[in-house]
N, C-alpha and C positions, 0 to 999 in steps of 0.2 A: 348158633348157626355155623354150618361147615363152610370152609373156604370155597368149595365147589358150588355151593348154593349161592354164595355172595357173587361169585363170578357169573353165574347164570342170571342173577338179578340185573347186574350191569349190562350184560349182553342183550337181555330181553328188553331193556329200557333204551337200547340204542347207544350205550356207552361202552362198547367193546374196548376202546382205547383206555378208558379209565379202569376197566377190569384188570388189565395187566399191571397198572401202577398202583391201584388202591385196594384191590380185593384182599391181598395178603395183609396189608397194614390194618385194614378195618377188622379183619378176622383176628389178628394178633391183639388188638385192643379189647376185643370181647364186647364192644358196645352193642352189637347186633345179636348177641346171645339172648335168646328168649324173646326177641322182638317179633312183632306181628309182620309177616311178609307183605300183607296188603299196605301197611303203613309205610314200609320201606319203598315199595313200588310207587305209592302216592308221592313220596318225597322225591324220588328220582324223576317222576313225571312233572312235578311242580317246578323243580329247579332246572336251570340251564347251566351246564358246566362246559368249559373249554377242556378239550382232551389233554392239553399240555399245560403243565404248570399248576395243577390243582394240588394243594398241600393237604395232607391227611388231617391235620389239626383244624384247618379252615373248613374242610368238608364235614367233619364231625360236629363242628360248632354250628354250622347251618342245619345239620340234622337235628341237633338238640333244640334249636329254635323252632323248627318245624314241628317237632313232637310236642313242645310246650303249647304252641298255637293250636295244634290238632286236638290236644287234650282239653283245652279251654273251650273249644268249639263244640265239644261233645257234652258239656255240662248243660243241664236244663236252665232255661232262662228264669223260670220261676220255681225255686225250690219249694218242696212241700213241707 
């Protein structure tokens, strides 16, 4: 995912302040390369972040937890 796309995701989710401090760092890590845009939007909607003092490592840690939970919720309850 390109840096501009990441900035747009932050801004569309109401985190324009985070866009300036995290978009570049998230882009550099490559964590969101190939990720589903809808999943990232769901993550940004589900979590509440203060615009100051968010550390990139903590932010991405919470994203990984969200992805894990999201993937487990997509599994069928009764495998065939």
